[in-house]
C-alpha positions, -999 to +999 in steps of 0.1 A: +505-648+041+494-615+056+462-616+036+456-652+049+458-640+085+431-614+078+409-640+061+412-663+091+405-636+115+374-624+096+361-660+092+365-666+129+347-634+137+318-642+113+317-677+128+313-663+164+285-640+153+268-669+134+270-694+162+258-669+188+228-659+166+219-696+159+218-706+196+203-674+209+166-685+207+171-717+227+192-703+255+179-694+289+176-657+298+206-659+321+239-673+309+273-679+326+297-650+320+324-653+346+345-680+363+364-676+396+400-685+403+389-720+411+373-725+378+337-723+390+310-701+375+303-672+398+287-647+374+257-646+351+243-621+326+213-614+305+217-632+272+205-601+253+239-585+260+261-612+275+260-636+245+273-609+222+302-596+242+327-619+226+315-613+190+317-576+197+352-582+211+364-600+179+349-572+158+365-545+178+399-563+176+396-565+138+390-528+136+417-519+161+443-540+144+433-525+110+439-489+120+467-491+146+495-493+120+484-460+105+486-444+140+521-456+147+548-428+151+581-431+132+606-456+147+577-475+163+559-488+132+545-523+131+557-528+095+589-543+107+570-573+122+538-571+101+534-609+098+539-614+136+514-586+142+488-603+121+495-637+137+488-621+171+456-608+156+445-643+148+455-655+183+435-628+200+404-634+178+408-671+184+408-666+221+376-646+219+360-675+199+372-701+224+358-681+253+324-679+235+324-716+230+330-721+267+301-698+275+278-718+252+290-751+266+286-739+302+250-728+294+242-761+277+256-781+307+234-761+331+203-765+310+209-802+306+216-807+343+230-840+357+266-850+355+289-826+337+311-846+313+336-818+310+352-796+337+347-763+319+367-744+344+398-764+337+390-764+300+388-727+301+421-722+318+438-749+297+427-732+266+440-698+278+474-714+284+475-727+248+469-692+235+495-679+260+520-703+246+512-694+210+517-657+219+550-666+235+561-685+204+563-652+185+570-627+212+607-626+204+598-613+169+579-583+181+598-551+175+596-519+195+561-504+193+534-488+215+507-515+211+520-550+215+546-565+239+562-554+271+558-517+268+576-503+299+599-473+301+631-494+300+621-514+269+608-484+250+640-464+258+664-490+243+662-514+213+686-537+230+666-539+262+634-544+242+648-572+221+665-590+251+634-587+272+611-601+246+634-630+239+633-638+276+595-633+276+591-657+247+609-685+266+590-678+298+556-677+282+561-709+263+575-726+295+548-711+316+521-724+292+535-759+294+537-759+332+503-743+335+487-768+311+503-797+331+487-782+363+453-782+346+456-817+333+469-833+365+441-818+386+464-796+408+447-764+422+440-739+395+454-710+416+489-726+410+483-722+373+474-685+377+506-681+398+526-694+369+508-671+345+515-640+366+551-649+372+557-655+334+543-620+328+561-601+356+596-616+354+604-600+320+592-566+334+616-568+364+643-581+341+640-551+318+645-527+346+677-544+359+690-550+324+685-513+315+703-501+347+732-525+341+737-512+305+733-477+318+761-481+343+784-495+316+776-468+292+763-493+267+730-477+259 
């Protein structure tokens, strides 16, 4: 299974490079690169570099995930959750690929002009919530390490706080992704969706502090 994750990640990376190179000649010199909080394009870049940011991101992610395990100090190794680690690799690479497809679609819509058959701002945010939910689905399986997860002083200082915090984070991330996706689909303001995203990420951090202090007072650390 671990090898399958690597194969998927490598294929996705090659796909991103291939699609980008294929469409490069027909794209305008300036392409969309950034969306604001309301889902509207508000930034452009020269295609000579902007088109290859995501492929470079996928490649850098592959290299990083390949060598991080060898850099892990004792008691913080990723070997204890290797399958989850590689699943997260596929999620991150998949997100880069999705963002690249959004850039290409946004460019195509602007070149084509006229009515835009797809609200790419909402599609972008909705896709991000899907990946956020997938990440949350495995967050409870992430063991203490320096690279992935909620790495704050209170989780790194206690296995119990780490595990309890990440179980809570898993539920909140999945729930937050569902709520955020509903906001996107129903046409509610996108800032609400980002509020859900931020809350889902911050609540576990706050929880880890109070949970650690409670255990400390009881002498249960």
